[in-house]
Structures are given as C-alpha cells and as structure tokens.
DSSP file (Angstrom, degrees, kcal/mol; ACC not computed):
  #  RESIDUE AA STRUCTURE BP1 BP2  ACC     N-H-->O    O-->H-N    N-H-->O    O-->H-N    TCO  KAPPA ALPHA  PHI   PSI    X-CA   Y-CA   Z-CA
    1    1 A M              0   0    0      0, 0.0     2,-0.3     0, 0.0    14,-0.2   0.000 360.0 360.0 360.0 138.4   16.6  -79.3   20.3
    2    2 A Q  E     -A   14   0A   0     12,-2.7    12,-2.8     2,-0.0     2,-0.6  -1.000 360.0-151.7-147.2 143.5   14.9  -78.1   23.5
    3    3 A W  E     -A   13   0A   0     -2,-0.3     2,-0.6   110,-0.3    10,-0.2  -0.947  23.8-167.3-113.6 106.8   11.4  -77.9   24.9
    4    4 A E  E     -A   12   0A   0      8,-3.1     8,-2.5    -2,-0.6     2,-0.6  -0.847  11.0-146.3-102.3 123.9   11.3  -75.0   27.4
    5    5 A L  E     -A   11   0A   0     -2,-0.6     6,-0.3     6,-0.2     3,-0.1  -0.773  20.2-176.7 -88.2 125.5    8.3  -74.6   29.7
    6    6 A G        -     0   0    0      4,-3.1     3,-0.2    -2,-0.6    -1,-0.1   0.220  47.7 -35.9 -91.7-142.2    7.5  -71.0   30.5
    7    7 A G  S >  S-     0   0    0      1,-0.2     3,-2.1     2,-0.1    -1,-0.4  -0.101 101.3 -43.4 -69.4-179.7    4.8  -69.8   32.8
    8    8 A S  T 3  S+     0   0    0      1,-0.3   122,-0.2    -3,-0.1    -1,-0.2  -0.240 133.1   5.1 -53.2 118.9    1.6  -71.7   33.1
    9    9 A G  T 3  S+     0   0    0    120,-0.7    19,-1.3     1,-0.2     2,-0.4   0.664 107.0 105.5  83.7  17.0    0.4  -72.6   29.7
   10   10 A W  E <   + B   0  27A   0     -3,-2.1    -4,-3.1   119,-0.5     2,-0.3  -0.993  36.2 162.3-132.3 138.2    3.4  -71.4   27.7
   11   11 A A  E     -AB   5  26A   0     15,-2.2    15,-2.9    -2,-0.4     2,-0.4  -0.976  21.2-149.0-147.5 158.9    6.2  -73.3   26.1
   12   12 A T  E     -AB   4  25A   0     -8,-2.5    -8,-3.1    -2,-0.3     2,-0.6  -0.996   5.6-152.1-134.6 129.7    8.9  -72.8   23.5
   13   13 A W  E     -AB   3  24A   0     11,-3.1    11,-2.4    -2,-0.4     2,-0.4  -0.901  20.0-169.9 -96.5 119.3   10.4  -75.3   21.1
   14   14 A S  E     +AB   2  23A   0    -12,-2.8   -12,-2.7    -2,-0.6     2,-0.4  -0.903   8.2 174.6-112.1 139.8   14.0  -74.3   20.2
   15   15 A W  E     - B   0  22A   0      7,-2.5     7,-3.0    -2,-0.4     2,-0.6  -0.960  16.7-161.2-149.6 125.0   15.9  -76.0   17.5
   16   16 A S  E     + B   0  21A   0     -2,-0.4     2,-0.4     5,-0.2     5,-0.2  -0.934  22.7 162.9-109.0 118.8   19.3  -75.2   16.1
   17   17 A V  E >   - B   0  20A   0      3,-2.4     3,-1.9    -2,-0.6    -2,-0.1  -0.996  66.5  -6.1-139.3 132.3   20.0  -76.7   12.7
   18   18 A N  T 3  S-     0   0    0     -2,-0.4    -1,-0.1     1,-0.3     3,-0.1   0.891 128.6 -57.3  51.6  44.0   22.7  -75.8   10.2
   19   19 A A  T 3  S+     0   0    0      1,-0.2     2,-0.5    -3,-0.0    -1,-0.3   0.580 113.6 119.2  65.6  12.9   23.7  -72.8   12.4
   20   20 A A  E <   -B   17   0A   0     -3,-1.9    -3,-2.4     2,-0.0     2,-0.5  -0.944  55.0-147.7-110.7 123.5   20.1  -71.4   12.2
   21   21 A E  E     -B   16   0A   0     -2,-0.5     2,-0.4    -5,-0.2    -5,-0.2  -0.781  15.0-169.2 -92.6 126.3   18.3  -71.1   15.5
   22   22 A Q  E     -B   15   0A   0     -7,-3.0    -7,-2.5    -2,-0.5     2,-0.4  -0.922   5.9-173.0-114.6 140.2   14.5  -71.6   15.4
   23   23 A K  E     -B   14   0A   0     -2,-0.4     2,-0.4    -9,-0.2    -9,-0.2  -0.994   1.6-176.6-133.4 127.6   12.1  -70.8   18.2
   24   24 A V  E     -B   13   0A   0    -11,-2.4   -11,-3.1    -2,-0.4     2,-0.3  -0.991  14.6-146.9-126.1 128.6    8.4  -71.7   18.1
   25   25 A H  E     -B   12   0A   0     -2,-0.4     2,-0.3   -13,-0.2   -13,-0.2  -0.710  11.9-169.9 -99.4 145.6    6.0  -70.7   20.8
   26   26 A A  E     -B   11   0A   0    -15,-2.9   -15,-2.2    -2,-0.3     2,-0.3  -0.970   2.9-162.6-130.8 147.4    3.0  -72.6   22.1
   27   27 A S  E >   -B   10   0A   0     29,-2.1     3,-1.9    -2,-0.3    29,-0.3  -0.767  40.7 -94.9-123.7 172.4    0.3  -71.6   24.4
   28   28 A Y  T 3  S+     0   0    0    -19,-1.3   -18,-0.1     1,-0.3     4,-0.1   0.599 109.4  84.6 -61.2 -12.7   -2.4  -73.4   26.5
   29   29 A V  T 3  S+     0   0    0      1,-0.3    -1,-0.3   -20,-0.2     3,-0.1   0.832 103.5  31.8 -61.1 -29.7   -4.8  -72.8   23.6
   30   30 A G  S X  S+     0   0    0     -3,-1.9     3,-1.8    26,-0.3    -1,-0.3  -0.605  75.3 166.5-122.7  70.0   -3.4  -76.0   22.1
   31   31 A P  T 3  S+     0   0    0      0, 0.0     3,-0.4     0, 0.0     4,-0.2   0.677  71.6  62.1 -63.5 -16.6   -2.5  -78.0   25.2
   32   32 A E  T 3>  +     0   0    0      1,-0.2     4,-2.8     2,-0.1     5,-0.2   0.256  68.7 112.2 -91.3  12.9   -2.0  -81.1   23.2
   33   33 A V  H <> S+     0   0    0     -3,-1.8     4,-2.3     1,-0.2    -1,-0.2   0.881  77.7  45.8 -57.5 -43.8    0.9  -79.7   21.2
   34   34 A L  H  > S+     0   0    0     -3,-0.4     4,-2.5     2,-0.2    -1,-0.2   0.900 113.4  50.0 -68.7 -38.6    3.6  -81.9   22.7
   35   35 A A  H  > S+     0   0    0     -4,-0.2     4,-2.4     2,-0.2    -2,-0.2   0.917 112.1  48.1 -62.2 -43.8    1.4  -85.0   22.3
   36   36 A A  H  X S+     0   0    0     -4,-2.8     4,-2.2     2,-0.2    -2,-0.2   0.887 110.8  51.3 -63.7 -39.4    0.8  -84.1   18.7
   37   37 A F  H  X S+     0   0    0     -4,-2.3     4,-2.3    -5,-0.2    -2,-0.2   0.924 109.7  49.6 -63.4 -44.8    4.5  -83.5   18.1
   38   38 A M  H  X S+     0   0    0     -4,-2.5     4,-2.4     1,-0.2    -2,-0.2   0.910 110.6  50.3 -59.6 -43.1    5.2  -87.0   19.6
   39   39 A N  H  X S+     0   0    0     -4,-2.4     4,-2.3     2,-0.2    -1,-0.2   0.879 109.2  51.6 -64.4 -37.9    2.6  -88.6   17.4
   40   40 A G  H  X S+     0   0    0     -4,-2.2     4,-2.0     2,-0.2    -2,-0.2   0.914 110.8  47.1 -64.8 -42.8    4.1  -86.8   14.3
   41   41 A V  H  X S+     0   0    0     -4,-2.3     4,-2.1     2,-0.2    -2,-0.2   0.894 111.0  52.4 -65.6 -39.9    7.6  -88.1   15.1
   42   42 A R  H  X S+     0   0    0     -4,-2.4     4,-1.6     1,-0.2    -2,-0.2   0.915 107.7  52.4 -59.9 -42.7    6.2  -91.6   15.7
   43   43 A D  H  <>S+     0   0    0     -4,-2.3     5,-2.7     1,-0.2    -2,-0.2   0.892 106.6  52.7 -62.6 -39.5    4.5  -91.4   12.3
   44   44 A L  H ><5S+     0   0    0     -4,-2.0     3,-1.7     1,-0.2    -1,-0.2   0.913 106.9  52.9 -60.4 -41.7    7.9  -90.5   10.7
   45   45 A L  H 3<5S+     0   0    0     -4,-2.1    -1,-0.2     1,-0.3    -2,-0.2   0.832 106.2  53.4 -62.0 -31.8    9.4  -93.6   12.4
   46   46 A H  T 3<5S-     0   0    0     -4,-1.6    -1,-0.3    -5,-0.1    -2,-0.2   0.400 126.7-101.5 -84.6   3.2    6.6  -95.7   10.8
   47   47 A G  T < 5 +     0   0    0     -3,-1.7    -3,-0.2     1,-0.2    -2,-0.1   0.590  59.7 168.5  91.4  10.9    7.5  -94.3    7.4
   48   48 A C      < -     0   0    0     -5,-2.7    -1,-0.2    -6,-0.2    20,-0.1  -0.312  29.5-146.4 -58.2 138.6    4.7  -91.7    7.0
   49   49 A G  S    S+     0   0    0      1,-0.2    19,-2.7    18,-0.1     2,-0.3   0.765  74.9  15.5 -80.5 -26.9    5.3  -89.4    4.1
   50   50 A A  E     +C   67   0B   0     17,-0.2     2,-0.3    -7,-0.0    -1,-0.2  -0.991  62.6 144.8-153.4 139.9    3.8  -86.3    5.5
   51   51 A T  E     -C   66   0B   0     15,-2.2    15,-3.2    -2,-0.3     2,-0.3  -0.954  18.5-161.7-159.0 169.7    2.7  -84.9    8.9
   52   52 A F  E     -C   65   0B   0     -2,-0.3     2,-0.4    13,-0.2    13,-0.2  -0.984  10.1-144.3-154.3 162.9    2.6  -81.6   10.8
   53   53 A V  E     -C   64   0B   0     11,-1.8    11,-2.5    -2,-0.3     2,-0.5  -0.991  15.9-142.2-131.3 141.6    2.2  -80.2   14.2
   54   54 A T  E     -C   63   0B   0     -2,-0.4     2,-0.6     9,-0.2     9,-0.2  -0.901   6.6-163.7-109.2 129.4    0.4  -76.9   15.2
   55   55 A F  E     -C   62   0B   0      7,-3.4     7,-2.5    -2,-0.5     2,-0.3  -0.941  16.2-151.6-107.9 107.0    1.7  -74.5   17.8
   56   56 A F  E     +C   61   0B   0     -2,-0.6   -29,-2.1   -29,-0.3   -26,-0.3  -0.627  21.7 172.3 -82.6 138.1   -1.1  -72.2   18.8
   57   57 A D  E >   -C   60   0B   0      3,-2.9     3,-0.7    -2,-0.3     4,-0.2  -0.153  61.5 -71.0-140.9  39.9   -0.1  -68.7   20.0
   58   58 A E  T 3  S-     0   0    0      1,-0.4     2,-0.2     2,-0.1     3,-0.1   0.820 109.5 -19.1  39.9 101.0   -3.4  -66.8   20.3
   59   59 A P  T 3  S+     0   0    0      0, 0.0    24,-2.8     0, 0.0    -1,-0.4  -0.898 135.6  60.4 -86.2  -5.0   -4.7  -66.2   17.6
   60   60 A S  E <   +C   57   0B   0     -3,-0.7    -3,-2.9    22,-0.3     2,-0.3  -0.083  63.6 165.3 -72.0-179.0   -1.5  -66.6   15.6
   61   61 A G  E     -CD  56  80B   0     19,-2.0    19,-3.4    -5,-0.3     2,-0.4  -0.975  29.6-116.9 178.8 174.9    0.4  -69.8   15.4
   62   62 A T  E     -CD  55  79B   0     -7,-2.5    -7,-3.4    -2,-0.3     2,-0.4  -0.986  14.4-157.6-132.1 139.7    3.0  -71.8   13.7
   63   63 A R  E     -CD  54  78B   0     15,-2.8    15,-2.8    -2,-0.4     2,-0.6  -0.968   5.7-155.4-116.2 136.5    2.8  -75.1   11.8
   64   64 A V  E     -CD  53  77B   0    -11,-2.5   -11,-1.8    -2,-0.4     2,-0.4  -0.952  15.0-159.4-111.3 116.0    5.8  -77.3   11.3
   65   65 A F  E     -CD  52  76B   0     11,-2.9    11,-2.2    -2,-0.6     2,-0.5  -0.768   4.7-163.3 -99.6 139.3    5.4  -79.5    8.3
   66   66 A F  E     -CD  51  75B   0    -15,-3.2   -15,-2.2    -2,-0.4     2,-0.5  -0.987   8.2-179.5-124.4 124.6    7.3  -82.7    7.7
   67   67 A N  E     -CD  50  74B   0      7,-2.2     7,-3.4    -2,-0.5     2,-0.4  -0.991  14.7-162.3-123.6 122.3    7.6  -84.4    4.4
   68   68 A Q  E     + D   0  73B   0    -19,-2.7     2,-0.4    -2,-0.5     5,-0.2  -0.873  16.0 174.1-114.1 134.9    9.7  -87.6    4.4
   69   69 A T  E >   - D   0  72B   0      3,-2.3     3,-2.6    -2,-0.4     2,-0.2  -0.996  66.7 -41.9-134.5 132.8   11.3  -89.5    1.5
   70   70 A E  T 3  S-     0   0    0     -2,-0.4   -23,-0.0     1,-0.3    -2,-0.0  -0.316 125.4 -22.2  51.8-114.0   13.5  -92.5    2.1
   71   71 A K  T 3  S+     0   0    0     -2,-0.2    32,-2.0    32,-0.1    33,-0.5   0.048 120.8  86.0-115.6  24.4   15.7  -91.5    5.0
   72   72 A E  E <   -DE  69 102B   0     -3,-2.6    -3,-2.3    30,-0.3     2,-0.4  -0.948  57.5-154.2-128.3 145.5   15.4  -87.8    4.8
   73   73 A V  E     -DE  68 101B   0     28,-3.0    28,-1.8    -2,-0.4     2,-0.6  -0.974   7.3-149.2-121.8 134.5   12.8  -85.3    6.1
   74   74 A F  E     -DE  67 100B   0     -7,-3.4    -7,-2.2    -2,-0.4     2,-0.4  -0.906  20.7-162.9 -99.6 118.3   12.0  -81.9    4.6
   75   75 A V  E     -DE  66  99B   0     24,-3.0    24,-2.0    -2,-0.6     2,-0.4  -0.874   9.9-175.4-108.2 132.5   11.0  -79.6    7.4
   76   76 A Q  E     -DE  65  98B   0    -11,-2.2   -11,-2.9    -2,-0.4     2,-0.6  -0.995  10.3-159.3-128.1 128.3    9.1  -76.3    6.9
   77   77 A I  E     -DE  64  97B   0     20,-3.1    19,-3.1    -2,-0.4    20,-1.3  -0.935  17.7-177.9-107.5 117.1    8.3  -73.9    9.7
   78   78 A V  E     -DE  63  95B   0    -15,-2.8   -15,-2.8    -2,-0.6     2,-0.4  -0.966  15.1-149.6-124.3 126.3    5.4  -71.6    8.7
   79   79 A E  E     -DE  62  94B   0     15,-2.9    15,-2.4    -2,-0.5     2,-0.4  -0.757  10.6-160.5 -93.9 139.8    3.9  -68.8   10.7
   80   80 A F  E     -D   61   0B   0    -19,-3.4   -19,-2.0    -2,-0.4     3,-0.3  -0.964  15.9-146.0-120.9 137.2    0.2  -67.9   10.4
   81   81 A V  S    S+     0   0    0     -2,-0.4     2,-0.3     8,-0.3    -1,-0.1   0.899  90.9   9.0 -67.4 -41.6   -1.2  -64.5   11.5
   82   82 A D    >   -     0   0    0      3,-0.2     3,-1.2   -22,-0.1    -1,-0.3  -0.840  54.6-176.3-147.4 103.3   -4.6  -66.0   12.5
   83   83 A L  T 3  S+     0   0    0    -24,-2.8   -23,-0.1    -2,-0.3    -1,-0.1   0.518  84.3  70.4 -77.6  -3.3   -5.2  -69.7   12.8
   84   84 A N  T 3  S+     0   0    0    -25,-0.3    -1,-0.2     1,-0.2   -24,-0.1   0.606  92.3  62.0 -83.7 -12.3   -8.8  -69.0   13.7
   85   85 A E    X   +     0   0    0     -3,-1.2     3,-1.9     1,-0.2     4,-0.5  -0.754  60.4 178.6-117.0  83.0   -9.5  -67.8   10.1
   86   86 A P  G >  S+     0   0    0      0, 0.0     3,-0.9     0, 0.0     4,-0.4   0.796  77.5  66.3 -55.2 -30.4   -8.9  -70.7    7.7
   87   87 A S  G 3  S+     0   0    0      1,-0.2     4,-0.2     2,-0.1     3,-0.1   0.753 110.7  34.5 -65.9 -22.1   -9.9  -68.6    4.7
   88   88 A S  G <> S+     0   0    0     -3,-1.9     4,-1.5    -6,-0.2    -1,-0.2   0.345  85.3 107.1-112.7   6.7   -6.8  -66.3    5.2
   89   89 A W  T <4 S+     0   0    0     -3,-0.9     3,-0.5    -4,-0.5    -8,-0.3   0.940  87.9  33.6 -49.4 -59.6   -4.3  -68.9    6.4
   90   90 A W  T >4 S+     0   0    0     -4,-0.4     3,-0.5     1,-0.2    -1,-0.2   0.775 111.1  61.3 -76.1 -26.5   -2.1  -69.0    3.3
   91   91 A S  T 34 S+     0   0    0      1,-0.2    -1,-0.2    -4,-0.2    -2,-0.2   0.812 117.1  32.5 -69.0 -26.4   -2.5  -65.4    2.2
   92   92 A D  T 3< S+     0   0    0     -4,-1.5    -1,-0.2    -3,-0.5    -2,-0.2   0.300  93.4 123.1-109.1   7.5   -0.9  -64.3    5.4
   93   93 A A    <   -     0   0    0     -3,-0.5     2,-0.4    -4,-0.3   -13,-0.2  -0.368  43.3-159.2 -74.2 149.6    1.5  -67.2    5.9
   94   94 A K  E     -E   79   0B   0    -15,-2.4   -15,-2.9    -2,-0.1     2,-0.6  -0.981  15.1-135.9-133.1 121.0    5.2  -66.6    6.2
   95   95 A L  E     +E   78   0B   0     -2,-0.4   -17,-0.2   -17,-0.2     3,-0.1  -0.658  25.1 177.7 -74.0 118.8    7.8  -69.3    5.6
   96   96 A V  E     -     0   0B   0    -19,-3.1     2,-0.3    -2,-0.6    -1,-0.2   0.835  62.3 -10.1 -92.0 -40.0   10.3  -69.0    8.5
   97   97 A W  E     -E   77   0B   0    -20,-1.3   -20,-3.1     2,-0.0    -1,-0.4  -0.983  55.7-178.8-159.9 147.5   12.6  -71.8    7.7
   98   98 A A  E     +E   76   0B   0     -2,-0.3     2,-0.3   -22,-0.2   -22,-0.2  -0.982  20.1 136.4-148.8 141.3   12.9  -74.8    5.5
   99   99 A G  E     -E   75   0B   0    -24,-2.0   -24,-3.0    -2,-0.3     2,-0.3  -0.976  39.7-114.8-174.5 165.6   15.5  -77.5    5.1
  100  100 A R  E     +E   74   0B   0     -2,-0.3   -26,-0.2   -26,-0.2    -2,-0.0  -0.852  33.6 157.4-111.8 146.6   16.3  -81.2    4.7
  101  101 A L  E     -E   73   0B   0    -28,-1.8   -28,-3.0    -2,-0.3     2,-0.1  -0.976  50.6 -74.3-157.6 162.2   18.1  -83.5    7.1
  102  102 A P  E  >  -E   72   0B   0      0, 0.0     4,-1.8     0, 0.0     3,-0.3  -0.385  37.1-134.6 -60.7 134.9   18.3  -87.2    7.9
  103  103 A T  H  > S+     0   0    0    -32,-2.0     4,-2.9     1,-0.2     5,-0.2   0.902 106.2  57.9 -55.9 -41.7   15.2  -88.4    9.6
  104  104 A E  H  > S+     0   0    0    -33,-0.5     4,-2.6     1,-0.2    -1,-0.2   0.893 104.2  51.0 -56.7 -42.7   17.4  -90.3   12.1
  105  105 A T  H  > S+     0   0    0     -3,-0.3     4,-1.9     2,-0.2    -1,-0.2   0.919 112.8  45.5 -62.5 -44.6   19.1  -87.1   13.1
  106  106 A F  H  X S+     0   0    0     -4,-1.8     4,-2.3     2,-0.2    -2,-0.2   0.934 113.9  48.3 -64.8 -46.6   15.8  -85.3   13.7
  107  107 A V  H  X S+     0   0    0     -4,-2.9     4,-2.8     1,-0.2     5,-0.2   0.919 110.9  50.2 -62.5 -44.9   14.3  -88.2   15.6
  108  108 A E  H  X S+     0   0    0     -4,-2.6     4,-2.3    -5,-0.2    -1,-0.2   0.904 111.2  48.8 -61.8 -41.0   17.3  -88.7   17.9
  109  109 A A  H  X S+     0   0    0     -4,-1.9     4,-1.9    -5,-0.2    -1,-0.2   0.898 112.2  49.5 -65.5 -39.5   17.3  -85.0   18.7
  110  110 A F  H  X S+     0   0    0     -4,-2.3     4,-2.1     2,-0.2    -2,-0.2   0.934 110.7  49.0 -64.8 -46.5   13.6  -85.1   19.5
  111  111 A M  H  X S+     0   0    0     -4,-2.8     4,-2.3     1,-0.2    -2,-0.2   0.919 111.7  49.1 -59.9 -44.4   14.0  -88.1   21.7
  112  112 A A  H  X S+     0   0    0     -4,-2.3     4,-2.4    -5,-0.2    -1,-0.2   0.865 107.7  56.3 -63.4 -35.3   16.8  -86.5   23.6
  113  113 A M  H  X S+     0   0    0     -4,-1.9     4,-2.3     2,-0.2  -110,-0.3   0.919 109.2  44.8 -62.5 -44.6   14.7  -83.4   24.0
  114  114 A I  H  X S+     0   0    0     -4,-2.1     4,-2.6     2,-0.2     5,-0.2   0.906 112.3  51.5 -68.0 -41.2   11.9  -85.3   25.7
  115  115 A E  H  X S+     0   0    0     -4,-2.3     4,-2.2     1,-0.2    -1,-0.2   0.906 111.4  48.1 -62.0 -40.2   14.3  -87.2   27.9
  116  116 A E  H  X S+     0   0    0     -4,-2.4     4,-2.4     2,-0.2    -2,-0.2   0.904 110.0  52.5 -65.6 -41.4   15.9  -83.9   29.0
  117  117 A L  H  X>S+     0   0    0     -4,-2.3     4,-2.6     1,-0.2     5,-0.6   0.928 112.9  44.1 -59.0 -46.8   12.5  -82.3   29.7
  118  118 A L  H  X5S+     0   0    0     -4,-2.6     4,-1.2     1,-0.2    -1,-0.2   0.870 112.3  52.5 -68.4 -36.4   11.5  -85.3   31.9
  119  119 A S  H  <5S+     0   0    0     -4,-2.2    -1,-0.2    -5,-0.2    -2,-0.2   0.894 115.9  40.6 -64.3 -39.9   14.9  -85.2   33.6
  120  120 A E  H  <5S+     0   0    0     -4,-2.4    -2,-0.2    -5,-0.2    -1,-0.2   0.899 136.8   9.6 -76.4 -42.2   14.6  -81.6   34.4
  121  121 A H  H  X5S-     0   0    0     -4,-2.6     4,-1.4    -5,-0.2    -3,-0.2   0.713  83.7-150.8-114.0 -27.0   10.9  -81.4   35.4
  122  122 A G  H  X< -     0   0    0     -4,-1.2     4,-1.9    -5,-0.6     5,-0.1  -0.048  48.1 -69.5  67.5 174.7    9.4  -84.8   35.7
  123  123 A T  H  > S+     0   0    0      2,-0.2     4,-2.1     1,-0.2    11,-0.3   0.861 137.1  51.6 -71.7 -33.3    5.7  -85.4   35.0
  124  124 A D  H  > S+     0   0    0      2,-0.2     4,-2.3     1,-0.2    -1,-0.2   0.926 111.3  46.9 -67.5 -43.6    4.7  -83.5   38.1
  125  125 A G  H  X S+     0   0    0     -4,-1.4     4,-2.6     2,-0.2     5,-0.2   0.866 109.8  54.3 -64.4 -36.9    6.9  -80.5   37.2
  126  126 A Y  H  X>S+     0   0    0     -4,-1.9     4,-3.2     2,-0.2     5,-0.6   0.938 108.9  48.5 -61.0 -47.0    5.5  -80.6   33.7
  127  127 A L  H  X5S+     0   0    0     -4,-2.1     4,-1.9     1,-0.2    -2,-0.2   0.917 113.3  47.4 -59.2 -45.2    1.9  -80.4   35.0
  128  128 A K  H  <5S+     0   0    0     -4,-2.3    -1,-0.2     1,-0.2    -2,-0.2   0.912 119.8  37.6 -64.2 -42.7    2.8  -77.5   37.3
  129  129 A R  H  <5S+     0   0    0     -4,-2.6  -120,-0.7    -5,-0.1  -119,-0.5   0.886 128.3  31.2 -79.4 -40.0    4.6  -75.5   34.6
  130  130 A W  H  <5S-     0   0    0     -4,-3.2    -3,-0.2    -5,-0.2    -2,-0.2   0.808  95.8-131.2 -89.7 -32.9    2.4  -76.3   31.6
  131  131 A G  S  <<S+     0   0    0     -4,-1.9     2,-0.3    -5,-0.6    -4,-0.2   0.416  78.6  78.5  95.5  -1.6   -0.9  -76.7   33.4
  132  132 A Y  S    S-     0   0    0     -6,-0.4    -1,-0.3  -101,-0.1    -2,-0.2  -0.945  89.7 -86.7-137.2 157.0   -1.7  -80.0   31.7
  133  133 A E        -     0   0    0     -2,-0.3    -9,-0.1     1,-0.1   -10,-0.0  -0.254  46.8-102.9 -62.1 146.6   -0.6  -83.6   32.2
  134  134 A F        -     0   0    0    -11,-0.3     2,-2.4     1,-0.1     3,-0.2  -0.510  38.3-111.7 -64.8 137.7    2.5  -84.8   30.4
  135  135 A P     >  +     0   0    0      0, 0.0     4,-2.2     0, 0.0     5,-0.2  -0.424  52.4 163.5 -75.5  73.6    1.4  -87.0   27.4
  136  136 A A  H  >  +     0   0    0     -2,-2.4     4,-2.6     1,-0.2     5,-0.2   0.862  69.1  51.5 -63.8 -40.2    2.7  -90.2   28.9
  137  137 A L  H  > S+     0   0    0     -3,-0.2     4,-2.4     2,-0.2    -1,-0.2   0.927 111.8  46.9 -65.1 -44.1    0.8  -92.5   26.6
  138  138 A E  H  > S+     0   0    0      2,-0.2     4,-2.5     1,-0.2    -2,-0.2   0.891 112.9  50.1 -64.8 -39.1    2.1  -90.8   23.5
  139  139 A W  H  X S+     0   0    0     -4,-2.2     4,-2.7     2,-0.2    -2,-0.2   0.914 110.7  49.2 -64.9 -42.8    5.6  -90.8   24.9
  140  140 A E  H  X S+     0   0    0     -4,-2.6     4,-2.1     2,-0.2    -2,-0.2   0.905 112.2  48.3 -62.3 -41.8    5.3  -94.5   25.6
  141  141 A T  H  X S+     0   0    0     -4,-2.4     4,-2.2     2,-0.2    -2,-0.2   0.899 112.2  48.9 -66.1 -41.4    4.1  -95.2   22.1
  142  142 A L  H  X S+     0   0    0     -4,-2.5     4,-2.6     2,-0.2    -2,-0.2   0.920 110.0  51.4 -64.5 -44.1    6.9  -93.1   20.6
  143  143 A Q  H  X S+     0   0    0     -4,-2.7     4,-2.5     1,-0.2    -2,-0.2   0.903 109.8  50.1 -59.9 -41.1    9.5  -94.9   22.7
  144  144 A A  H  X S+     0   0    0     -4,-2.1     4,-1.3     2,-0.2    -1,-0.2   0.913 112.0  47.2 -64.0 -43.1    8.1  -98.3   21.5
  145  145 A A  H  < S+     0   0    0     -4,-2.2     4,-0.4     1,-0.2    -2,-0.2   0.892 113.3  49.7 -64.3 -39.3    8.2  -97.2   17.9
  146  146 A H  H >< S+     0   0    0     -4,-2.6     3,-0.8     1,-0.2    -2,-0.2   0.897 112.7  45.2 -67.3 -41.7   11.8  -95.9   18.3
  147  147 A S  H 3< S+     0   0    0     -4,-2.5    -1,-0.2     1,-0.2    -2,-0.2   0.702 106.3  61.4 -77.8 -18.5   13.1  -99.0   20.0
  148  148 A S  T 3<        0   0    0     -4,-1.3    -1,-0.2     1,-0.2    -2,-0.2   0.512 360.0 360.0 -87.5  -3.9   11.4 -101.4   17.4
  149  149 A R    <         0   0    0     -3,-0.8    -1,-0.2    -4,-0.4    -2,-0.1   0.504 360.0 360.0 -90.1 360.0   13.3 -100.0   14.4
C-alpha cells in the first residue's frame, strides 16, 4: 500500500492485493481524504461494521467501502462518473474491485503506508506537495487506537 503525492493537490493511493494492483486518485477538491481514510481505519479498529472514504477527482470520484465482520473486512472500490450529482451516482457507478481480507492485514498495511509517507516527506513536505496540512490529530488518534488493541 502506498500514498503517492503528485503535484500540488493531487495524490494516488496504490494498493496491491491478491496480485491485483489498484490505483485511486484524489484531488484538492477533497483535501481531507487522508484524514477521512485514517478515521475509517480507526473505526475498523474499534469494531465498526461499515465505513467508507471518498476520493474526489473532479467531478468524478471513487468511494472505497469497508464492511467488517469478526476479523475480516470486505473492501469494495467503486468509481462514480459525477459525485456532484447524487441522483445519478449508482446508475453510473462501476465496481472496480471487491475482495475480503483479514482486517489486521489491511490495518498493518495502512499504518506502514502512513509511516512511509512521513518518512519520505515529513509534515512540511506533505504540506508542500499536497497543499494542505498533514492530518496530525487523526494520525495520533489512529496510532492510539492501533496501540491499544
């Protein structure tokens, strides 16, 4: 799993699972995407049954849905043609990938991804590349949830 910062206001979440490579793009239209992703992972750690994160990509976007049972998470990556038009979301939606994996495996990969991002860019580099502050509070909260289990 990797979070790649592109030019100002662009990022890509890459994830390879079961030999399938997934890439989801995010733009500055949804600057809180990484914070929302951290909160979703934190919710999974707390036993939440369902959560999602939205990656806006002007006007299209992708939502990654997480449904958790016991120690497994079902992940669905769904592309939407226009997230500005709720009335047509599902009629134009495209399931890109779906699969199940241990929640622990997903969480560990996510935590390593954030640590790698910070190691490579730091919070100052994140601000320069993304154009918005690194979500330090959300990261701190996620780390606390991760260490308390």
